[in-house]
MOPAC internal coordinates of N, CA, C and O (Angstrom, degrees):
PM7 1SCF
backbone

  N    0.0000 0     0.00 0     0.00 0    0    0    0
  C    1.4661 1     0.00 0     0.00 0    1    0    0
  C    1.5204 1   108.72 1     0.00 0    2    1    0
  O    1.2310 1   121.08 1   -45.95 1    3    2    1
  N    1.2971 1   115.54 1   134.05 1    3    2    1
  C    1.4763 1   119.22 1  -178.68 1    5    3    2
  C    1.5223 1   110.98 1   -81.30 1    6    5    3
  O    1.2310 1   121.77 1   -31.43 1    7    6    5
  N    1.2969 1   114.22 1   148.57 1    7    6    5
  C    1.4690 1   122.29 1   179.43 1    9    7    6
  C    1.5198 1   108.56 1   -81.63 1   10    9    7
  O    1.2310 1   120.28 1   -46.83 1   11   10    9
  N    1.3311 1   117.08 1   133.17 1   11   10    9
  C    1.4666 1   121.23 1  -179.51 1   13   11   10
  C    1.5307 1   109.34 1  -115.05 1   14   13   11
  O    1.2310 1   121.59 1   -28.07 1   15   14   13
  N    1.3164 1   114.56 1   151.93 1   15   14   13
  C    1.4578 1   119.10 1   178.18 1   17   15   14
  C    1.5396 1   109.46 1  -100.17 1   18   17   15
  O    1.2310 1   121.43 1   -44.31 1   19   18   17
  N    1.3054 1   114.86 1   135.69 1   19   18   17
  C    1.4661 1   121.72 1   178.64 1   21   19   18
  C    1.5139 1   108.88 1  -134.58 1   22   21   19
  O    1.2310 1   120.89 1   -22.39 1   23   22   21
  N    1.3527 1   115.90 1   157.61 1   23   22   21
  C    1.4476 1   120.63 1   169.30 1   25   23   22
  C    1.5215 1   107.23 1   -75.91 1   26   25   23
  O    1.2310 1   120.17 1   -41.60 1   27   26   25
  N    1.3142 1   117.29 1   138.40 1   27   26   25
  C    1.4482 1   121.93 1  -176.94 1   29   27   26
  C    1.5213 1   110.82 1   -75.63 1   30   29   27
  O    1.2310 1   120.98 1   -40.62 1   31   30   29
  N    1.3261 1   115.74 1   139.38 1   31   30   29
  C    1.4714 1   121.42 1   174.11 1   33   31   30
  C    1.5225 1   111.02 1   -87.28 1   34   33   31
  O    1.2310 1   120.43 1   151.33 1   35   34   33
  N    1.3387 1   116.79 1   -28.67 1   35   34   33
  C    1.4590 1   120.44 1  -173.23 1   37   35   34
  C    1.5127 1   113.99 1  -102.70 1   38   37   35
  O    1.2310 1   119.93 1   145.45 1   39   38   37
  N    1.3366 1   117.75 1   -34.55 1   39   38   37
  C    1.4514 1   121.55 1  -175.99 1   41   39   38
  C    1.5224 1   108.68 1  -106.97 1   42   41   39
  O    1.2310 1   121.14 1  -102.80 1   43   42   41
  N    1.3423 1   115.43 1    77.20 1   43   42   41
  C    1.4563 1   117.15 1  -177.66 1   45   43   42
  C    1.5223 1   110.93 1  -141.39 1   46   45   43
  O    1.2310 1   121.02 1   -29.84 1   47   46   45
  N    1.3046 1   115.65 1   150.16 1   47   46   45
  C    1.4606 1   123.56 1   173.37 1   49   47   46
  C    1.5122 1   109.59 1  -108.44 1   50   49   47
  O    1.2310 1   120.40 1   137.79 1   51   50   49
  N    1.3342 1   116.83 1   -42.21 1   51   50   49
  C    1.4629 1   121.76 1   175.81 1   53   51   50
  C    1.5289 1   109.84 1  -117.99 1   54   53   51
  O    1.2310 1   120.65 1    97.98 1   55   54   53
  N    1.3245 1   116.37 1   -82.02 1   55   54   53
  C    1.4621 1   119.40 1  -175.61 1   57   55   54
  C    1.5040 1   114.44 1  -108.90 1   58   57   55
  O    1.2310 1   119.45 1   178.12 1   59   58   57
  N    1.3034 1   118.65 1    -1.88 1   59   58   57
  C    1.4578 1   121.10 1  -179.99 1   61   59   58
  C    1.5278 1   113.65 1    85.87 1   62   61   59
  O    1.2310 1   120.11 1  -172.68 1   63   62   61
  N    1.3352 1   117.39 1     7.32 1   63   62   61
  C    1.4587 1   121.16 1  -178.30 1   65   63   62
  C    1.5213 1   111.46 1   -65.76 1   66   65   63
  O    1.2310 1   119.94 1   129.63 1   67   66   65
  N    1.3095 1   117.71 1   -50.37 1   67   66   65
  C    1.4727 1   120.55 1  -178.89 1   69   67   66
  C    1.5171 1   110.95 1   -64.95 1   70   69   67
  O    1.2310 1   119.71 1   140.15 1   71   70   69
  N    1.3187 1   118.16 1   -39.85 1   71   70   69
  C    1.4529 1   120.56 1   177.47 1   73   71   70
  C    1.5139 1   112.65 1   -63.23 1   74   73   71
  O    1.2310 1   120.79 1   140.96 1   75   74   73
  N    1.3274 1   116.09 1   -39.04 1   75   74   73
  C    1.4570 1   119.92 1   177.78 1   77   75   74
  C    1.5173 1   112.86 1   -68.73 1   78   77   75
  O    1.2310 1   120.60 1   138.78 1   79   78   77
  N    1.3224 1   116.46 1   -41.22 1   79   78   77
  C    1.4513 1   120.58 1   177.72 1   81   79   78
  C    1.5210 1   110.64 1   -64.75 1   82   81   79
  O    1.2310 1   120.58 1   139.29 1   83   82   81
  N    1.3169 1   116.49 1   -40.71 1   83   82   81
  C    1.4641 1   121.00 1   178.29 1   85   83   82
  C    1.5176 1   111.08 1   -63.54 1   86   85   83
  O    1.2310 1   119.96 1   137.49 1   87   86   85
  N    1.3049 1   117.68 1   -42.51 1   87   86   85
  C    1.4610 1   120.61 1   178.37 1   89   87   86
  C    1.5250 1   110.96 1   -64.35 1   90   89   87
  O    1.2310 1   120.50 1   139.27 1   91   90   89
  N    1.3283 1   116.66 1   -40.73 1   91   90   89
  C    1.4710 1   121.15 1  -179.47 1   93   91   90
  C    1.5109 1   111.10 1   -61.46 1   94   93   91
  O    1.2310 1   119.99 1   137.22 1   95   94   93
  N    1.3270 1   117.63 1   -42.78 1   95   94   93
  C    1.4601 1   122.01 1  -178.29 1   97   95   94
  C    1.5307 1   113.67 1   -94.19 1   98   97   95
  O    1.2310 1   119.96 1  -177.62 1   99   98   97
  N    1.3346 1   117.68 1     2.38 1   99   98   97
  C    1.4728 1   123.70 1  -179.75 1  101   99   98
  C    1.5174 1   112.97 1    55.47 1  102  101   99
  O    1.2310 1   121.65 1  -130.51 1  103  102  101
  N    1.3521 1   114.45 1    49.49 1  103  102  101
  C    1.4742 1   120.05 1   177.17 1  105  103  102
  C    1.5178 1   108.89 1  -128.11 1  106  105  103
  O    1.2310 1   120.70 1    -7.24 1  107  106  105
  N    1.3036 1   116.27 1   172.76 1  107  106  105
  C    1.4614 1   122.27 1  -178.08 1  109  107  106
  C    1.5326 1   109.98 1   -71.31 1  110  109  107
  O    1.2310 1   119.61 1   -50.25 1  111  110  109
  N    1.3393 1   118.34 1   129.75 1  111  110  109
  C    1.4590 1   120.37 1   179.39 1  113  111  110
  C    1.5236 1   113.81 1   -61.71 1  114  113  111
  O    1.2310 1   120.28 1   150.16 1  115  114  113
  N    1.3442 1   117.07 1   -29.84 1  115  114  113
  C    1.4774 1   119.77 1   177.94 1  117  115  114
  C    1.5287 1   111.14 1   -63.58 1  118  117  115
  O    1.2310 1   120.56 1   145.61 1  119  118  117
  N    1.3158 1   116.54 1   -34.39 1  119  118  117
  C    1.4648 1   120.91 1   177.87 1  121  119  118
  C    1.5277 1   110.63 1   -66.40 1  122  121  119
  O    1.2310 1   120.52 1   137.80 1  123  122  121
  N    1.3199 1   116.62 1   -42.20 1  123  122  121
  C    1.4504 1   120.64 1   178.17 1  125  123  122
  C    1.5372 1   110.12 1   -64.03 1  126  125  123
  O    1.2310 1   120.42 1   136.81 1  127  126  125
  N    1.3123 1   116.80 1   -43.19 1  127  126  125
  C    1.4812 1   120.92 1   179.59 1  129  127  126
  C    1.5336 1   110.35 1   -63.21 1  130  129  127
  O    1.2310 1   120.84 1   135.90 1  131  130  129
  N    1.3236 1   116.00 1   -44.10 1  131  130  129
  C    1.4740 1   120.36 1   179.22 1  133  131  130
  C    1.5264 1   110.95 1   -62.00 1  134  133  131
  O    1.2310 1   119.86 1   134.29 1  135  134  133
  N    1.3152 1   117.88 1   -45.71 1  135  134  133
  C    1.4593 1   121.01 1   178.67 1  137  135  134
  C    1.5346 1   110.81 1   -63.10 1  138  137  135
  O    1.2310 1   120.75 1   143.17 1  139  138  137
  N    1.3392 1   116.18 1   -36.83 1  139  138  137
  C    1.4781 1   120.08 1   179.42 1  141  139  138
  C    1.5391 1   110.12 1   -65.50 1  142  141  139
  O    1.2310 1   120.40 1   137.03 1  143  142  141
  N    1.3175 1   116.84 1   -42.97 1  143  142  141
  C    1.4844 1   120.22 1   178.58 1  145  143  142
  C    1.5140 1   111.27 1   -65.19 1  146  145  143
  O    1.2310 1   120.22 1   136.64 1  147  146  145
  N    1.3247 1   117.19 1   -43.36 1  147  146  145
  C    1.4535 1   120.54 1   178.64 1  149  147  146
  C    1.5341 1   110.76 1   -61.85 1  150  149  147
  O    1.2310 1   120.84 1   135.92 1  151  150  149
  N    1.3258 1   116.01 1   -44.08 1  151  150  149
  C    1.4720 1   119.88 1   177.18 1  153  151  150
  C    1.5091 1   112.47 1   -62.09 1  154  153  151
  O    1.2310 1   120.92 1   141.87 1  155  154  153
  N    1.3402 1   115.85 1   -38.13 1  155  154  153
  C    1.4645 1   120.83 1   179.80 1  157  155  154
  C    1.5338 1   110.74 1   -66.18 1  158  157  155
  O    1.2310 1   120.65 1   137.42 1  159  158  157
  N    1.3242 1   116.36 1   -42.58 1  159  158  157
  C    1.4700 1   120.22 1  -179.33 1  161  159  158
  C    1.5163 1   112.10 1   -73.31 1  162  161  159
  O    1.2310 1   120.53 1   143.22 1  163  162  161
  N    1.3328 1   116.60 1   -36.78 1  163  162  161
  C    1.4423 1   119.71 1  -175.22 1  165  163  162
  C    1.5238 1   112.86 1   -81.00 1  166  165  163
  O    1.2310 1   120.28 1   133.34 1  167  166  165
  N    1.3381 1   117.08 1   -46.66 1  167  166  165
  C    1.4621 1   119.56 1  -176.36 1  169  167  166
  C    1.5145 1   111.71 1  -102.21 1  170  169  167
  O    1.2310 1   119.10 1   160.21 1  171  170  169
  N    1.2969 1   119.32 1   -19.79 1  171  170  169
  C    1.4507 1   122.09 1   174.86 1  173  171  170
  C    1.4995 1   116.48 1    84.98 1  174  173  171
  O    1.2310 1   119.52 1   165.17 1  175  174  173
  N    1.3344 1   118.52 1   -14.83 1  175  174  173
  C    1.4564 1   120.71 1  -177.81 1  177  175  174
  C    1.5254 1   113.19 1   -97.27 1  178  177  175
  O    1.2310 1   120.19 1  -178.89 1  179  178  177
  N    1.3051 1   117.25 1     1.11 1  179  178  177
  C    1.4754 1   121.15 1  -176.41 1  181  179  178
  C    1.5018 1   112.49 1   -59.99 1  182  181  179
  O    1.2310 1   119.58 1   140.13 1  183  182  181
  N    1.3123 1   118.41 1   -39.87 1  183  182  181
  C    1.4851 1   121.74 1  -179.90 1  185  183  182
  C    1.5252 1   109.94 1   -64.26 1  186  185  183
  O    1.2310 1   120.35 1   138.56 1  187  186  185
  N    1.3192 1   116.94 1   -41.44 1  187  186  185
  C    1.4597 1   120.93 1   178.59 1  189  187  186
  C    1.5198 1   110.43 1   -63.40 1  190  189  187
  O    1.2310 1   120.75 1   135.62 1  191  190  189
  N    1.3457 1   116.16 1   -44.38 1  191  190  189
  C    1.4603 1   120.54 1   179.20 1  193  191  190
  C    1.5322 1   110.64 1   -64.97 1  194  193  191
  O    1.2310 1   119.91 1   142.69 1  195  194  193
  N    1.3393 1   117.78 1   -37.31 1  195  194  193
  C    1.4675 1   121.21 1   178.14 1  197  195  194
  C    1.5217 1   110.36 1   -62.58 1  198  197  195
  O    1.2310 1   120.30 1   133.72 1  199  198  197
  N    1.3099 1   117.04 1   -46.28 1  199  198  197
  C    1.4759 1   121.63 1   179.73 1  201  199  198
  C    1.5318 1   109.69 1   -63.42 1  202  201  199
  O    1.2310 1   119.91 1   138.68 1  203  202  201
  N    1.3161 1   117.78 1   -41.32 1  203  202  201
  C    1.4580 1   121.31 1   178.38 1  205  203  202
  C    1.5285 1   110.78 1   -63.47 1  206  205  203
  O    1.2310 1   120.43 1   136.78 1  207  206  205
  N    1.3347 1   116.79 1   -43.22 1  207  206  205
  C    1.4545 1   121.30 1   178.66 1  209  207  206
  C    1.5210 1   110.39 1   -64.73 1  210  209  207
  O    1.2310 1   120.32 1   141.75 1  211  210  209
  N    1.3298 1   117.00 1   -38.25 1  211  210  209
  C    1.4623 1   122.32 1   178.19 1  213  211  210
  C    1.5375 1   110.18 1   -59.87 1  214  213  211
  O    1.2310 1   120.97 1   141.53 1  215  214  213
  N    1.3149 1   115.74 1   -38.47 1  215  214  213
  C    1.4683 1   120.37 1  -179.22 1  217  215  214
  C    1.5199 1   111.28 1   -78.54 1  218  217  215
  O    1.2310 1   120.23 1   139.33 1  219  218  217
  N    1.3334 1   117.16 1   -40.67 1  219  218  217
  C    1.4859 1   120.87 1  -172.85 1  221  219  218
  C    1.5261 1   113.04 1   -80.93 1  222  221  219
  O    1.2310 1   119.52 1   137.54 1  223  222  221
  N    1.3264 1   118.52 1   -42.46 1  223  222  221
  C    1.4618 1   121.26 1  -175.18 1  225  223  222
  C    1.5325 1   109.20 1   -78.60 1  226  225  223
  O    1.2310 1   120.13 1   -55.12 1  227  226  225
  N    1.3248 1   117.36 1   124.88 1  227  226  225
  C    1.4693 1   119.47 1  -179.08 1  229  227  226
  C    1.5352 1   111.51 1   -72.80 1  230  229  227
  O    1.2310 1   121.26 1   -25.82 1  231  230  229
  N    1.3241 1   115.19 1   154.18 1  231  230  229
  C    1.4540 1   120.70 1   176.26 1  233  231  230
  C    1.5315 1   108.62 1   -74.57 1  234  233  231
  O    1.2310 1   120.92 1   -36.55 1  235  234  233
  N    1.3321 1   115.85 1   143.45 1  235  234  233
  C    1.4563 1   118.83 1  -177.29 1  237  235  234
  C    1.5149 1   110.05 1   -62.49 1  238  237  235
  O    1.2310 1   120.58 1   -33.71 1  239  238  237
  N    1.3306 1   116.49 1   146.29 1  239  238  237
  C    1.4718 1   119.31 1   177.87 1  241  239  238
  C    1.5172 1   111.20 1   -62.65 1  242  241  239
  O    1.2310 1   120.66 1   -25.51 1  243  242  241
  N    1.3052 1   116.34 1   154.49 1  243  242  241
  C    1.4773 1   120.13 1  -177.26 1  245  243  242
  C    1.5207 1   112.53 1   -61.95 1  246  245  243
  O    1.2310 1   119.75 1   146.17 1  247  246  245
  N    1.3057 1   118.08 1   -33.83 1  247  246  245
  C    1.4594 1   119.39 1  -177.68 1  249  247  246
  C    1.5124 1   112.51 1   -67.32 1  250  249  247
  O    1.2310 1   119.03 1   160.24 1  251  250  249
  N    1.3459 1   119.46 1   -19.76 1  251  250  249
  C    1.4537 1   122.67 1   176.96 1  253  251  250
  C    1.5322 1   111.37 1   -72.75 1  254  253  251
  O    1.2310 1   119.70 1   158.28 1  255  254  253
  N    1.3341 1   118.18 1   -21.72 1  255  254  253
  C    1.4605 1   121.11 1  -175.23 1  257  255  254
  C    1.5141 1   112.65 1   -97.64 1  258  257  255
  O    1.2310 1   119.76 1   179.57 1  259  258  257
  N    1.3222 1   118.07 1    -0.43 1  259  258  257
  C    1.4713 1   119.96 1  -179.68 1  261  259  258
  C    1.5174 1   109.28 1   -70.93 1  262  261  259
  O    1.2310 1   120.76 1   -53.70 1  263  262  261
  N    1.3092 1   116.16 1   126.30 1  263  262  261
  C    1.4503 1   121.95 1   178.45 1  265  263  262
  C    1.5140 1   109.10 1   -86.48 1  266  265  263
  O    1.2310 1   120.46 1   -48.93 1  267  266  265
  N    1.3194 1   116.73 1   131.07 1  267  266  265
  C    1.4715 1   120.90 1  -178.79 1  269  267  266
  C    1.5042 1   112.23 1   -58.84 1  270  269  267
  O    1.2310 1   119.65 1   151.96 1  271  270  269
  N    1.3238 1   118.27 1   -28.04 1  271  270  269
  C    1.4577 1   121.88 1  -179.79 1  273  271  270
  C    1.5134 1   112.47 1   -77.46 1  274  273  271
  O    1.2310 1   120.20 1   161.14 1  275  274  273
  N    1.3240 1   117.23 1   -18.86 1  275  274  273
  C    1.4617 1   120.65 1   178.98 1  277  275  274
  C    1.5152 1   112.35 1   -85.85 1  278  277  275
  O    1.2310 1   120.28 1   166.51 1  279  278  277
  N    1.3327 1   117.07 1   -13.49 1  279  278  277
  C    1.4475 1   119.73 1  -178.45 1  281  279  278
  C    1.5295 1   111.21 1   -71.68 1  282  281  279
  O    1.2310 1   120.76 1   -44.36 1  283  282  281
  N    1.3077 1   116.14 1   135.64 1  283  282  281
  C    1.4470 1   120.51 1   179.15 1  285  283  282
  C    1.5213 1   109.27 1   -90.40 1  286  285  283
  O    1.2310 1   121.25 1   -45.68 1  287  286  285
  N    1.3140 1   115.22 1   134.32 1  287  286  285
  C    1.4465 1   120.30 1  -178.78 1  289  287  286
  C    1.5264 1   108.98 1  -111.72 1  290  289  287
  O    1.2310 1   120.86 1   -49.81 1  291  290  289
  N    1.3227 1   115.95 1   130.19 1  291  290  289
  C    1.4424 1   121.29 1   177.76 1  293  291  290
  C    1.5195 1   108.27 1   -92.73 1  294  293  291
  O    1.2310 1   119.43 1   -64.10 1  295  294  293
  N    1.3275 1   118.69 1   115.90 1  295  294  293
  C    1.4524 1   122.77 1  -175.74 1  297  295  294
  C    1.5421 1   112.67 1   -84.95 1  298  297  295
  O    1.2310 1   119.17 1  -176.95 1  299  298  297
  N    1.3069 1   119.19 1     3.05 1  299  298  297
  C    1.4606 1   121.24 1  -178.42 1  301  299  298
  C    1.4713 1   112.29 1   -73.67 1  302  301  299
  O    1.2310 1   120.10 1   180.00 1  303  302  301

């Protein structure tokens, strides 16, 4: 099964783009956010790319955000 990129529902500051990218590449979301800010300040197009990614990358399905510890188990 191929790995897909989604915007994060749980690890987000604005649209969940950096959180989703970080999860996809298995890196720290703060690092992605920092690189995004540096790219925005240095090259100036980072904000445009962020908005485009926000529009293009789908939000992760709700079942991906279910925490195993939150699930209720019926012992009957």
